[in-house]
FIKEDO-448879 format. One record per residue: x, y, z of N, C-alpha, C, O in turn; residue number from 0; residue in one letter. Coordinates in pm, 1 decimal, padded with zeros to 6 digits. Each point is the difference from the previous one (the first is absolute). Example, Ala and Ser with C-alpha at 12.3 -4.5 7.8 and 13.67 -1.06 7.14 Angstrom:
> 01319.0, -00569.0, 00780.0, -00089.0, 00119.0, 00000.0, 00090.0, 00120.0, 00000.0, 00103.6, -00001.9, 00066.5, 0, A
> -00138.6, 00106.9, -00138.5, 00082.0, 00119.0, 00006.0, -00077.0, 00109.0, 00073.0, 00050.9, 00110.8, 00016.9, 1, S
// end
This chain:
> 00203.8, -01801.1, -03382.6, 00108.1, 00094.7, -00022.5, -00020.9, 00067.9, -00134.8, -00045.9, -00060.5, -00096.8, 0, M
> 00081.2, 00187.4, 00094.5, -00014.8, 00074.9, -00124.6, 00130.6, 00067.2, -00037.8, 00104.5, -00025.3, 00059.9, 1, G
> -00112.2, 00110.2, -00159.1, 00117.1, 00073.4, -00047.5, -00015.6, 00147.8, 00029.6, -00111.4, 00051.4, 00009.2, 2, Y
> 00223.8, 00016.3, 00005.6, 00001.8, 00144.3, 00022.8, -00054.9, 00070.2, -00123.6, 00036.5, -00031.2, -00113.4, 3, V
> -00125.3, 00126.9, 00139.0, -00053.2, 00082.9, -00107.8, 00022.9, 00144.6, 00037.7, -00014.5, 00037.5, 00116.4, 4, K
> 00050.2, 00043.8, -00213.7, 00019.2, 00142.1, 00026.4, -00132.3, 00066.1, 00034.9, -00104.5, -00030.4, -00057.6, 5, D
> 00112.2, 00121.0, 00153.0, -00118.6, 00076.6, 00037.6, -00006.5, 00124.6, -00087.8, 00100.0, 00069.2, -00019.0, 6, F
> -00215.4, -00042.3, -00032.7, -00022.0, 00120.6, -00078.9, -00114.4, 00078.4, 00061.4, -00111.4, -00050.4, 00014.3, 7, T
> 00140.5, 00173.6, 00021.6, -00102.9, 00088.1, 00056.4, -00092.8, 00046.2, -00111.8, 00044.9, 00045.9, -00105.0, 8, W
> -00174.7, -00059.0, 00129.5, -00099.3, 00045.9, -00096.4, -00084.7, 00106.6, 00067.4, -00039.4, -00014.8, 00115.7, 9, K
> 00011.8, 00121.6, -00187.9, -00086.2, 00104.2, 00053.6, -00136.1, -00062.4, 00032.6, -00058.1, -00071.3, -00081.8, 10, K
> 00009.1, 00099.2, 00201.3, -00129.6, -00051.4, 00040.7, 00002.5, -00145.0, 00046.5, -00105.0, -00063.4, 00009.6, 11, G
> 00223.9, 00010.0, 00019.6, 00008.9, -00139.3, 00045.6, -00081.9, -00017.1, 00127.3, 00002.3, 00086.4, 00087.7, 12, I
> -00073.6, -00196.1, -00077.6, -00081.6, -00029.2, 00117.3, 00087.2, -00068.4, 00104.8, 00097.8, -00067.1, -00033.1, 13, K
> -00134.4, 00084.9, 00160.0, 00076.9, -00058.9, 00110.0, 00013.0, -00150.7, -00016.6, 00106.4, -00056.3, 00025.5, 14, A
> -00214.1, -00009.3, -00068.3, 00002.9, -00145.4, -00017.9, 00103.7, -00040.6, -00104.6, 00072.9, -00097.3, 00019.5, 15, E
> -00065.9, 00171.0, -00129.6, 00098.8, -00029.4, -00104.5, 00141.6, 00021.7, 00052.8, 00090.4, -00078.5, -00028.5, 16, E
> -00072.0, 00185.2, 00105.3, 00131.2, 00031.1, 00056.3, 00046.4, -00113.2, 00090.8, 00112.6, -00048.1, -00012.7, 17, L
> -00200.1, 00005.4, 00104.8, 00036.0, -00107.4, 00092.6, 00026.0, -00129.2, -00076.0, 00096.8, -00070.4, 00028.8, 18, V
> -00181.6, 00038.5, -00125.0, 00020.4, -00121.4, -00079.5, 00135.6, 00002.8, -00071.3, 00069.2, -00101.6, -00006.2, 19, D
> -00031.8, 00216.7, -00046.8, 00127.5, 00009.9, -00071.7, 00118.9, -00016.2, 00093.4, 00107.7, -00040.5, -00043.6, 20, S
> -00125.7, 00071.6, 00171.2, 00108.6, -00014.9, 00096.9, 00042.5, -00146.0, 00012.5, 00114.6, -00028.6, 00034.9, 21, M
> -00206.0, -00063.4, -00063.3, 00030.9, -00141.8, 00008.8, 00099.4, -00048.6, -00103.2, 00043.4, -00115.1, 00005.0, 22, G
> -00006.8, 00201.5, -00098.7, 00091.9, -00040.6, -00107.1, 00129.8, 00081.6, -00001.3, 00084.8, -00020.0, -00087.0, 23, H
> -00069.2, 00111.1, 00182.0, 00118.2, 00087.1, 00001.3, 00117.1, -00067.6, 00069.9, 00114.6, 00014.9, -00042.5, 24, I
> -00142.4, -00089.0, 00149.5, 00106.6, -00065.0, 00075.0, 00027.9, 00069.2, 00131.0, -00067.6, 00095.9, 00037.1, 25, G
> 00166.8, -00144.9, 00031.8, 00036.3, 00045.6, 00134.1, -00123.6, 00005.4, 00089.5, -00086.1, -00087.4, -00010.3, 26, F
> 00075.2, 00187.1, 00097.3, -00111.2, 00005.5, 00094.6, -00132.3, 00040.6, -00063.5, -00105.1, -00018.9, 00061.3, 27, Q
> 00107.2, 00073.4, -00180.6, -00124.8, 00044.8, -00061.7, -00097.5, -00115.7, -00021.0, -00121.5, 00020.0, 00000.3, 28, S
> 00174.5, -00140.3, -00018.5, -00090.5, -00113.4, -00019.2, -00079.9, -00028.9, 00127.2, -00109.1, -00056.7, -00005.6, 29, I
> 00164.5, 00096.0, 00119.2, -00069.9, -00023.6, 00126.3, -00128.0, 00083.1, 00010.0, -00096.9, -00043.6, 00062.1, 30, E
> 00095.3, 00162.1, -00122.1, -00121.0, 00083.2, 00001.1, -00112.2, -00071.1, -00074.5, -00113.4, -00004.8, 00047.7, 31, L
> 00144.5, -00049.5, -00162.9, -00100.8, -00072.6, -00077.4, -00045.2, -00123.8, 00076.7, -00119.2, -00030.6, 00003.5, 32, E
> 00212.6, -00040.1, 00057.4, -00032.1, -00118.6, 00079.8, -00088.1, 00038.5, 00118.1, -00099.1, -00067.5, 00027.9, 33, H
> 00133.9, 00174.7, 00041.3, -00077.7, 00046.4, 00116.2, -00142.3, 00037.5, -00040.3, -00094.7, -00027.9, 00073.5, 34, A
> 00079.4, 00090.1, -00188.6, -00134.4, 00038.9, -00043.2, -00085.8, -00124.1, -00025.2, -00119.5, 00000.8, 00029.6, 35, S
> 00178.9, -00107.3, -00083.6, -00074.4, -00124.6, -00022.3, -00041.7, -00064.0, 00132.1, -00111.3, -00050.9, 00013.0, 36, Q
> 00201.7, 00053.9, 00084.6, -00031.8, -00054.7, 00132.5, -00112.1, 00080.9, 00064.3, -00092.5, -00057.5, 00057.3, 37, I
> 00099.6, 00190.8, -00066.1, -00103.1, 00085.9, 00059.0, -00136.8, -00028.1, -00062.2, -00100.7, -00003.7, 00070.7, 38, A
> 00097.0, -00015.8, -00200.6, -00126.5, -00031.3, -00068.2, -00056.7, -00132.3, 00051.1, -00119.2, -00009.9, 00029.1, 39, I
> 00204.5, -00091.2, -00018.3, -00044.4, -00130.9, 00049.6, -00048.9, 00010.1, 00144.4, -00100.0, -00061.8, 00036.6, 40, K
> 00170.6, 00139.4, 00045.1, -00040.2, 00016.1, 00139.9, -00138.1, 00062.8, 00010.6, -00082.5, -00044.2, 00080.0, 41, M
> 00057.1, 00145.8, -00159.3, -00131.4, 00065.6, 00001.2, -00108.4, -00096.9, -00045.6, -00109.9, -00001.3, 00055.5, 42, K
> 00140.6, -00079.7, -00156.3, -00098.2, -00095.0, -00052.9, -00043.4, -00102.9, 00104.1, -00115.9, -00041.3, 00002.8, 43, E
> 00210.1, -00000.1, 00083.2, -00034.2, -00101.2, 00100.9, -00033.2, 00060.4, 00136.3, -00025.3, -00073.1, 00095.8, 44, V
> 00025.4, 00206.3, -00086.7, -00037.1, 00065.8, 00125.6, 00106.3, -00007.4, 00108.0, -00033.0, 00005.9, 00118.5, 45, G
> 00159.6, -00018.7, -00155.8, 00109.5, -00007.4, 00097.4, 00022.8, 00136.5, 00065.7, -00025.5, 00104.2, -00060.3, 46, A
> 00073.1, -00106.7, 00182.2, 00036.9, 00124.0, 00069.6, 00125.7, 00056.2, -00064.6, 00094.1, -00073.9, -00029.2, 47, K
> -00092.8, 00204.5, 00007.1, 00118.1, 00063.6, -00057.9, 00065.8, 00089.6, 00104.0, -00067.1, 00071.7, 00074.2, 48, T
> 00198.1, -00077.3, -00070.6, 00079.8, 00078.6, 00093.2, 00078.8, 00102.6, -00079.5, 00060.6, -00032.9, -00102.0, 49, F
> -00061.3, 00156.3, 00148.3, 00083.6, 00105.2, -00057.3, 00106.5, 00030.7, 00104.0, -00031.8, 00044.2, 00110.4, 50, L
> 00157.4, -00067.1, -00144.5, 00109.0, 00025.2, 00094.0, 00098.4, 00098.3, -00061.2, 00028.1, -00004.6, -00119.8, 51, T
> 00023.5, 00093.0, 00203.0, 00099.6, 00095.5, -00045.9, 00077.1, 00053.9, 00118.9, -00048.9, 00001.5, 00113.0, 52, F
> 00171.7, 00043.1, -00141.3, 00087.7, 00054.8, 00103.4, -00009.1, 00151.9, 00000.6, -00059.7, 00060.3, -00089.2, 53, T
> 00118.8, 00000.0, 00189.9, -00011.9, 00145.5, 00016.6, 00060.5, 00077.8, -00115.9, -00053.0, 00104.5, -00037.9, 54, S
> 00163.0, -00153.3, -00019.4, 00061.3, 00075.6, -00109.8, -00094.1, 00010.7, -00119.7, 00008.4, 00095.7, -00077.0, 55, N
> -00097.5, -00192.5, 00060.8, -00096.1, 00006.4, -00110.0, -00107.1, 00105.5, 00027.6, -00052.0, 00061.8, -00092.9, 56, M
> 00019.1, -00041.4, 00221.3, -00096.9, 00103.8, 00037.6, 00064.3, 00137.4, -00016.1, -00066.6, 00096.4, -00037.8, 57, V
> 00195.8, -00087.9, 00066.6, 00072.5, 00126.1, -00015.6, -00004.8, 00045.6, -00144.8, -00005.1, 00119.7, -00028.3, 58, T
> 00006.7, -00215.2, -00062.5, -00000.9, 00032.2, -00143.0, -00140.7, 00035.8, -00046.2, -00094.1, 00004.6, 00079.2, 59, S
> 00082.5, 00020.2, -00206.1, -00128.6, 00033.1, -00058.5, -00096.2, -00117.0, -00009.4, -00111.2, 00016.2, -00050.3, 60, G
> 00151.4, -00135.0, 00098.0, -00090.5, -00114.0, -00001.3, -00106.7, 00008.7, 00109.5, -00097.6, -00074.9, -00002.3, 61, L
> 00115.9, 00165.6, 00097.4, -00096.2, 00014.6, 00110.1, -00142.0, 00018.7, -00052.6, -00092.8, -00066.0, 00046.8, 62, R
> 00075.8, 00154.3, -00142.1, -00132.2, 00027.0, -00056.3, -00057.2, -00120.3, -00072.4, -00120.7, -00023.8, 00003.9, 63, G
> 00207.0, -00052.2, -00069.9, -00043.9, -00120.8, -00069.6, -00049.7, -00103.7, 00100.1, -00103.5, -00063.1, -00021.4, 64, F
> 00178.3, 00045.6, 00131.7, -00043.9, -00093.8, 00103.7, -00134.8, 00043.3, 00057.3, -00088.8, -00082.7, 00020.7, 65, F
> 00074.4, 00212.3, 00004.5, -00127.3, 00051.4, 00053.0, -00113.9, -00029.2, -00097.6, -00110.1, -00036.9, 00041.0, 66, A
> 00137.3, 00053.5, -00168.2, -00100.8, -00026.8, -00102.3, -00038.2, -00149.0, -00000.6, -00118.1, -00033.6, -00008.5, 67, Q
> 00216.5, -00054.3, 00017.5, -00028.2, -00143.7, 00004.3, -00085.1, -00035.2, 00122.0, -00090.7, -00082.8, -00008.3, 68, L
> 00120.9, 00146.6, 00121.4, -00075.4, -00025.9, 00122.4, -00143.7, 00051.0, -00014.4, -00094.2, -00070.4, 00036.3, 69, I
> 00076.8, 00192.0, -00088.9, -00134.9, 00054.5, -00020.6, -00082.0, -00085.7, -00095.2, -00120.7, -00015.7, 00018.0, 70, K
> 00186.4, -00039.5, -00119.3, -00068.4, -00085.7, -00097.4, -00022.1, -00142.2, 00053.0, -00058.4, -00084.4, -00067.8, 71, L
> 00106.1, 00060.0, 00189.7, -00013.5, -00131.5, 00064.8, 00064.9, -00111.0, -00082.0, -00050.4, -00112.2, -00006.1, 72, K
> 00162.6, 00145.3, -00056.5, 00075.9, -00099.9, -00075.1, 00061.6, -00100.4, 00097.2, 00011.4, -00118.4, -00031.7, 73, V
> 00028.0, 00164.9, 00148.8, 00059.9, -00087.0, 00101.4, -00096.6, -00017.7, 00116.2, -00072.5, 00091.9, 00038.0, 74, A
> 00073.6, -00212.6, 00017.3, -00080.9, -00027.7, 00118.6, 00075.9, 00035.0, 00126.8, -00060.0, 00036.5, 00101.1, 75, D
> 00192.3, -00047.8, -00106.8, 00084.9, 00022.2, 00116.4, 00118.6, 00086.9, -00042.7, 00059.1, -00021.8, -00105.8, 76, V
> -00025.2, 00120.1, 00189.2, 00116.0, 00085.4, -00026.5, 00102.7, -00024.9, 00110.2, -00032.6, 00004.9, 00118.6, 77, V
> 00156.8, -00031.7, -00158.8, 00108.7, -00022.9, 00094.4, 00110.9, 00098.6, -00035.2, 00047.4, 00003.4, -00113.6, 78, V
> -00006.7, 00076.4, 00211.4, 00108.7, 00094.1, -00024.2, 00082.0, 00015.8, 00127.1, -00024.0, -00067.9, 00099.8, 79, T
> 00119.2, 00156.5, -00104.7, 00087.3, 00024.7, 00114.2, -00046.2, 00125.4, 00073.4, -00078.2, 00079.1, -00052.6, 80, T
> 00127.8, -00062.5, 00174.4, -00032.6, 00120.4, 00075.7, 00050.9, 00123.1, -00075.3, -00065.7, 00104.1, -00001.5, 81, V
> 00182.4, -00116.6, -00060.4, 00054.1, 00111.3, -00078.0, -00094.3, 00040.3, -00111.7, -00014.1, 00118.6, -00029.9, 82, G
> -00050.4, -00216.2, -00031.7, -00097.2, 00029.3, -00104.8, -00116.9, 00080.5, 00052.5, -00049.7, 00090.4, -00067.2, 83, G
> 00006.0, -00123.5, 00187.3, -00110.4, 00074.1, 00062.4, 00046.0, 00141.3, 00035.5, -00071.9, 00097.4, -00022.5, 84, I
> 00193.4, -00087.7, 00078.6, 00053.3, 00132.6, 00036.3, 00006.3, 00092.2, -00122.0, -00045.8, 00114.2, 00004.5, 85, E
> 00102.9, -00165.2, -00112.6, 00018.4, 00084.7, -00117.9, -00132.4, 00028.3, -00070.0, -00014.3, 00103.5, -00065.1, 86, E
> -00082.3, -00193.7, 00077.5, -00134.0, 00026.3, -00051.7, -00063.3, 00114.6, 00078.8, -00061.6, 00089.0, -00058.5, 87, D
> 00076.3, -00091.0, 00188.7, -00054.4, 00108.0, 00084.2, 00067.9, 00131.7, -00034.6, -00066.2, 00103.3, -00009.9, 88, I
> 00197.9, -00106.4, -00008.6, 00073.0, 00122.2, -00035.0, -00054.4, 00058.3, -00130.4, -00025.5, 00120.1, -00008.7, 89, M
> 00007.9, -00204.2, -00091.3, -00051.7, 00047.2, -00129.2, -00144.7, 00047.6, 00013.9, -00039.8, 00097.9, -00063.1, 90, R
> -00038.7, -00167.6, 00146.0, -00140.0, 00038.7, 00019.9, -00010.3, 00139.4, 00061.1, -00097.5, 00071.3, -00023.5, 91, A
> 00197.4, -00032.7, 00101.6, 00002.4, 00132.7, 00061.0, 00077.6, 00100.5, -00084.8, 00039.7, 00105.6, 00049.2, 92, F
> -00018.2, -00138.7, -00177.2, 00054.2, 00096.4, -00094.9, 00150.0, 00002.2, -00018.8, 00051.0, 00084.8, -00073.2, 93, G
> 00021.7, -00175.4, 00137.0, 00145.1, -00000.5, -00018.3, 00034.0, -00042.8, -00142.5, -00067.3, -00084.3, -00059.3, 94, E
> 00172.5, 00144.0, 00006.6, 00046.5, -00032.5, -00135.0, 00140.3, -00057.8, 00010.6, 00086.9, 00056.1, 00066.8, 95, K
> -00066.4, -00167.9, -00133.3, 00130.5, -00063.6, -00001.5, 00070.1, 00037.7, -00129.7, -00062.9, 00011.5, -00105.2, 96, F
> 00192.2, 00007.4, 00114.1, 00079.9, 00051.9, -00110.1, 00064.8, -00115.5, -00076.8, 00052.3, -00093.6, 00060.4, 97, I
> -00055.9, 00100.6, -00192.4, 00073.1, -00097.6, -00080.9, 00143.3, 00050.2, -00011.6, 00025.3, 00108.8, -00051.7, 98, I
> 00067.5, -00189.5, 00100.7, 00140.3, 00038.0, -00000.6, 00081.8, -00093.4, -00085.9, -00037.4, -00031.2, -00113.1, 99, G
> 00149.4, -00013.3, 00167.3, 00095.3, -00080.7, -00074.0, 00045.0, -00116.6, 00088.1, 00028.4, 00018.8, 00118.3, 100, D
> -00021.9, -00137.4, -00175.1, 00048.3, -00116.6, 00074.2, 00142.7, 00021.2, 00050.2, 00038.5, -00055.0, 00103.2, 101, F
> 00039.5, 00134.1, -00175.6, 00140.1, 00019.8, 00035.0, 00023.9, 00122.1, 00087.8, 00113.9, 00044.3, 00014.6, 102, D
> -00218.8, 00010.2, 00043.4, 00013.8, 00119.1, 00084.4, 00091.6, -00029.6, 00118.6, 00005.1, -00112.2, 00050.1, 103, A
> 00066.2, 00214.4, -00007.1, 00091.5, -00010.9, 00113.2, -00081.5, 00001.3, 00129.5, -00058.5, 00102.1, 00036.1, 104, D
> 00055.1, -00215.3, 00032.8, -00081.6, -00012.3, 00120.8, 00043.5, 00096.0, 00110.4, -00084.3, 00050.9, 00073.9, 105, D
> 00212.7, -00025.8, -00061.7, 00048.2, 00092.7, 00102.7, -00048.3, 00141.4, -00030.9, -00047.4, 00070.2, 00089.2, 106, V
> 00059.0, -00028.4, -00214.4, -00047.1, 00132.8, -00039.5, -00150.6, 00011.9, 00021.5, -00047.9, 00103.6, 00046.3, 107, A
> -00026.7, -00208.1, -00079.3, -00145.3, 00002.8, 00022.7, -00030.8, 00013.0, 00148.3, -00085.9, 00078.8, 00039.5, 108, L
> 00155.9, -00156.2, 00042.6, -00019.9, 00004.2, 00145.0, 00022.9, 00140.6, 00054.4, -00076.5, 00049.9, 00082.4, 109, Y
> 00182.5, 00012.0, -00130.0, 00031.3, 00135.7, 00046.6, -00107.7, 00100.6, -00039.6, -00014.6, 00103.7, 00064.6, 110, E
> -00060.8, -00133.8, -00170.2, -00109.3, 00087.6, -00043.8, -00134.1, -00040.7, 00061.1, -00102.5, 00061.8, -00028.6, 111, K
> 00103.1, -00166.3, 00113.3, -00124.6, -00045.1, 00061.3, -00088.3, -00077.7, -00096.1, -00122.5, 00011.2, 00003.4, 112, G
> 00186.1, -00090.4, -00089.4, -00073.5, -00077.3, -00099.9, 00032.0, -00147.9, 00017.1, 00115.8, -00038.2, 00016.6, 113, I
> -00218.7, -00043.5, -00020.8, 00013.4, -00145.0, 00008.8, -00021.5, -00058.3, -00139.2, -00078.6, 00052.6, -00078.8, 114, N
> 00149.2, -00162.2, 00049.0, -00008.1, -00058.1, -00134.0, -00064.2, -00138.2, 00005.2, 00035.9, -00083.1, 00083.4, 115, R
> -00130.9, 00059.5, -00173.1, -00060.3, -00131.3, -00022.0, 00024.6, -00029.7, -00147.6, -00080.0, 00037.6, -00085.7, 116, V
> 00190.4, -00105.0, 00056.7, 00037.3, -00021.4, -00139.8, 00031.3, 00133.5, -00064.8, 00093.9, 00068.5, 00040.5, 117, G
> -00172.2, -00031.1, -00141.0, 00020.8, 00130.7, -00063.5, -00109.3, 00099.7, 00039.4, -00020.2, 00100.8, -00067.8, 118, N
> -00049.3, -00129.3, 00177.0, -00103.4, 00090.3, 00051.3, 00048.0, 00061.4, 00131.3, 00059.7, -00067.9, 00083.5, 119, L
> -00086.4, 00195.8, -00066.7, 00046.9, 00072.7, 00117.1, -00117.8, 00045.5, 00084.7, -00101.3, 00047.0, -00052.0, 120, F
> 00116.1, -00061.8, 00185.1, -00101.0, 00044.9, 00095.7, 00072.1, 00089.0, 00100.1, 00099.6, -00040.5, 00059.9, 121, I
> -00150.3, 00161.9, -00042.0, 00065.6, 00094.6, 00090.6, -00029.7, -00033.5, 00145.9, -00101.0, -00062.9, 00031.7, 122, T
> 00191.0, 00106.1, 00056.1, -00024.3, -00015.4, 00143.6, -00127.9, 00072.8, 00040.4, -00072.2, -00045.4, 00088.8, 123, N
> 00044.0, 00159.3, -00154.6, -00122.3, 00074.9, 00031.1, -00124.3, -00084.3, -00025.3, -00098.4, 00011.7, 00073.1, 124, K
> 00101.7, -00095.9, -00175.0, -00112.7, -00089.5, -00027.1, -00022.2, -00095.5, 00116.8, -00113.6, -00024.5, 00040.7, 125, S
> 00224.1, -00029.5, 00013.0, -00011.9, -00090.1, 00114.8, -00046.1, 00075.4, 00124.6, -00077.0, -00053.3, 00079.9, 126, Y
> 00123.4, 00175.9, -00063.5, -00042.5, 00079.7, 00115.0, -00150.3, 00027.9, -00005.5, -00068.6, -00007.8, 00101.9, 127, E
> 00017.8, 00040.3, -00220.7, -00145.0, 00022.2, -00015.2, -00076.3, -00128.8, 00028.5, -00103.8, 00001.5, 00066.2, 128, K
> 00156.6, -00113.7, -00117.1, -00062.9, -00129.3, 00024.3, -00008.2, -00027.3, 00149.5, -00104.5, -00040.8, 00050.6, 129, F
> 00214.5, 00063.3, 00019.4, 00001.6, -00024.8, 00143.8, -00100.9, 00088.1, 00073.0, -00065.7, -00046.1, 00093.3, 130, E
> 00052.7, 00170.5, -00134.0, -00097.1, 00090.1, 00063.6, -00142.9, -00050.5, -00022.6, -00080.6, -00003.0, 00093.0, 131, A
> 00050.0, -00036.5, -00216.3, -00133.5, -00052.1, -00031.8, -00027.3, -00126.4, 00081.5, -00105.8, -00013.4, 00061.6, 132, V
> 00200.9, -00078.1, -00061.8, -00019.9, -00127.8, 00068.9, -00003.6, 00017.6, 00151.5, -00070.7, -00073.2, 00069.2, 133, M
> 00145.1, 00168.0, -00018.5, -00003.2, 00024.6, 00144.5, -00141.7, 00033.1, 00042.8, -00049.5, -00053.8, 00099.0, 134, H
> -00015.9, 00141.8, -00173.0, -00138.4, 00036.6, 00033.2, -00093.3, -00120.1, -00012.6, -00086.2, -00021.0, 00085.4, 135, D
> 00103.1, -00057.5, -00191.2, -00085.8, -00117.6, -00020.4, 00021.7, -00101.2, 00111.5, -00096.3, -00052.3, 00056.0, 136, I
> 00221.7, 00024.4, -00023.5, 00029.4, -00098.9, 00104.0, -00044.1, 00048.9, 00137.6, -00047.2, -00078.4, 00082.3, 137, L
> 00062.7, 00206.0, -00058.4, -00044.3, 00055.9, 00127.8, -00151.2, -00017.8, 00013.5, -00049.6, -00033.1, 00107.7, 138, K
> -00022.5, 00054.9, -00216.2, -00144.1, -00019.9, -00000.7, -00034.7, -00146.7, 00024.5, -00099.6, -00030.4, 00065.6, 139, N
> 00182.3, -00060.7, -00118.4, -00022.9, -00143.2, 00022.2, 00010.2, -00035.4, 00147.3, -00073.3, -00086.2, 00048.5, 140, C
> 00164.2, 00152.4, 00023.5, 00017.0, -00031.5, 00141.9, -00125.3, 00034.2, 00079.1, -00026.5, -00061.2, 00103.5, 141, T
> -00050.4, 00157.7, -00150.8, -00124.0, 00035.8, 00068.8, -00112.2, -00098.6, -00029.2, -00088.5, -00019.7, 00083.2, 142, R
> 00091.5, -00042.5, -00200.8, -00112.5, -00082.3, -00044.0, 00020.9, -00149.8, 00019.6, -00097.5, -00073.7, 00014.6, 143, K
> 00222.3, 00026.9, -00013.8, 00026.1, -00144.5, 00005.9, 00013.9, -00048.1, 00142.1, 00064.8, 00063.7, 00083.1, 144, R
> -00125.8, -00175.6, -00056.6, 00017.9, -00062.7, 00130.9, 00078.5, -00129.4, -00014.1, 00044.4, -00057.0, 00099.7, 145, K
> -00027.0, 00010.7, -00221.6, 00070.2, -00125.3, -00024.9, 00138.6, 00030.6, -00055.3, 00022.1, 00104.2, -00061.8, 146, H
> 00071.0, -00196.9, 00084.9, 00136.0, 00017.9, -00051.1, 00006.7, -00022.3, -00150.2, -00091.6, -00055.5, -00060.6, 147, G
> 00201.1, 00099.6, 00002.7, 00025.8, -00021.8, -00141.6, 00103.4, -00110.8, -00012.7, 00093.4, -00006.9, 00079.9, 148, L
> -00108.7, -00078.1, -00177.5, 00096.6, -00105.7, -00027.5, 00065.7, 00033.2, -00132.6, -00066.0, -00000.3, -00103.9, 149, F
> 00194.5, 00028.9, 00106.4, 00068.4, 00050.8, -00118.7, 00117.0, -00090.5, -00034.7, 00092.7, -00015.9, 00079.3, 150, L
> -00097.1, -00043.1, -00197.2, 00108.3, -00088.2, -00044.8, 00098.0, 00079.8, -00086.8, -00041.8, 00074.2, -00088.9, 151, K
> 00169.0, -00089.3, 00114.3, 00106.2, 00061.4, -00081.3, -00019.2, 00150.7, -00013.9, 00016.3, 00055.1, -00108.9, 152, C
> -00049.6, 00009.1, 00214.9, -00031.8, 00142.1, -00002.2, 00118.8, 00086.8, 00041.6, 00001.1, 00120.7, -00024.5, 153, F
> 00097.0, -00182.0, 00086.6, 00106.2, 00075.1, 00065.9, 00087.4, 00082.3, -00092.1, 00054.8, 00101.5, 00042.8, 154, L
> -00039.8, -00142.2, -00168.5, 00094.8, 00065.2, -00089.1, -00059.5, 00116.4, -00077.3, 00065.6, 00054.7, -00088.7, 155, K
> -00186.0, -00016.3, 00119.6, -00065.5, 00105.9, -00076.1, -00000.9, 00130.2, 00078.6, 00021.8, 00001.5, 00121.1, 156, S
> -00047.6, 00107.8, -00192.3, -00013.1, 00130.7, 00065.6, -00117.3, -00005.0, 00096.7, 00009.2, 00050.3, 00112.0, 157, V
> -00118.3, -00110.2, -00154.7, -00118.1, -00011.6, 00084.7, 00030.8, -00084.9, 00123.0, -00044.1, 00031.8, 00110.5, 158, L
> 00119.5, -00139.3, -00129.5, 00040.8, -00083.3, 00112.6, 00084.7, 00076.7, 00099.3, -00016.8, -00014.8, 00121.1, 159, G
> 00106.9, 00096.0, -00170.9, 00082.7, 00083.4, 00087.5, -00087.2, 00094.8, 00081.0, 00021.0, 00017.5, 00120.1, 160, L
> -00117.9, 00042.8, -00185.4, -00089.9, 00091.2, 00070.8, -00077.2, -00073.0, 00109.1, -00018.2, 00052.3, 00109.9, 161, M
> -00027.2, -00173.2, -00141.0, -00081.3, -00073.2, 00096.4, 00083.1, -00057.5, 00113.7, -00054.9, -00038.0, 00103.4, 162, M
> 00186.3, 00031.0, -00120.9, 00086.1, -00049.3, 00107.0, 00034.1, 00110.1, 00099.7, 00061.7, -00026.4, 00103.2, 163, R
> -00101.2, 00148.6, -00133.4, 00030.6, 00107.6, 00093.7, -00071.6, -00025.7, 00131.3, -00101.4, -00069.7, 00004.7, 164, T
> 00154.2, 00125.3, 00098.4, -00053.1, -00022.5, 00133.8, -00149.2, 00031.4, 00010.0, -00074.2, -00073.4, 00065.3, 165, R
> 00029.7, 00181.0, -00128.9, -00140.3, 00040.4, 00009.4, -00091.8, -00109.0, -00052.2, -00097.8, -00036.4, 00065.3, 166, Y
> 00129.3, -00015.6, -00183.0, -00089.6, -00096.6, -00060.7, 00011.6, -00137.7, 00064.4, -00098.9, -00072.9, 00006.9, 167, F
> 00216.6, 00036.3, 00040.1, 00014.7, -00128.2, 00070.2, -00085.6, 00003.8, 00126.6, -00065.2, -00098.8, 00033.8, 168, I
> 00065.1, 00210.3, 00034.6, -00074.8, 00013.3, 00124.3, -00151.0, 00001.2, -00022.3, -00074.8, -00059.4, 00077.7, 169, R
> 00029.8, 00127.0, -00184.0, -00143.5, 00020.0, -00020.1, -00066.3, -00101.0, -00093.2, -00120.5, -00023.0, 00010.5, 170, H
> 00194.9, -00036.0, -00099.2, -00052.3, -00109.2, -00083.2, 00072.4, -00124.9, 00046.2, 00122.7, -00000.3, 00009.4, 171, L
> -00194.8, -00103.4, 00019.1, 00067.7, -00124.3, 00038.0, 00045.8, -00066.0, -00129.5, -00079.8, -00060.0, -00072.0, 172, R
> 00208.8, 00071.6, 00043.5, 00054.2, -00050.5, -00126.5, 00087.0, -00121.7, 00027.5, 00088.5, 00003.2, 00085.6, 173, I
> -00114.9, -00110.4, -00159.5, 00084.3, -00119.0, 00006.7, 00065.1, -00016.0, -00136.2, -00067.4, 00008.4, -00102.8, 174, R
> 00194.6, -00030.9, 00101.4, 00071.3, -00019.3, -00125.4, 00033.0, -00147.3, -00017.7, 00038.9, -00067.6, 00095.3, 175, Y
> -00054.3, 00018.7, -00215.8, 00045.3, -00133.6, -00035.0, 00128.7, 00020.7, -00077.4, -00000.1, 00053.5, -00110.9, 176, L
> 00109.4, -00096.7, 00170.9, 00128.6, 00018.6, -00065.0, 00018.5, -00103.5, -00108.8, -00025.6, -00118.6, 00020.7, 177, Y
> 00069.6, 00163.0, -00134.7, 00023.7, -00087.6, -00113.3, 00141.8, -00052.7, 00009.6, 00089.7, 00068.9, 00048.6, 178, S
> -00069.7, -00192.4, -00095.5, 00134.1, -00058.6, -00002.7, 00083.8, 00062.3, -00110.0, 00122.2, -00015.1, -00001.0, 179, A
> -00186.2, 00084.8, -00091.3, 00074.1, 00062.7, -00109.6, 00062.3, 00129.5, 00048.3, -00056.4, 00068.3, 00085.5, 180, Q
> 00174.7, -00033.3, -00140.7, 00066.9, 00125.1, 00040.1, -00075.6, 00121.1, -00047.4, 00042.2, 00112.9, 00025.0, 181, P
// end
């Protein structure tokens, strides 16, 4: 156990110094320093590393950071949600998400065709473009695949909704594994 120390920003501070200093600030910041020590030990012993994140993190500006970690092979395994994949595809096709306000009026946003993810806004037009892109991709899959797809917890996503349509149920043999979670 240690004591709280004030953090002082220094021009030109190195990432290692920043993370090390987090171990003395308190609250959740100490977890970053702890996590970095665990990651170093894992690499030293050759342990498998998992990178996990939810869709709201992909919606944010962390998407590029995750992509960078994956390209650098920092993680051996990536685990995310279908929503994370959907929003990654949307961004890959040029969609821009708007930084809004956590306290935005959801009814007013709905009336303007805007969906809210925390303080980030995604327009209905973004989802419509996504659906058009995915429709073409999935339609192409029906021509090439002879085997069924096994999809766990897919039902609650935009992509899952698209795949539940009559066309795709008929042409792709899709089996759903229903989760006990709501």
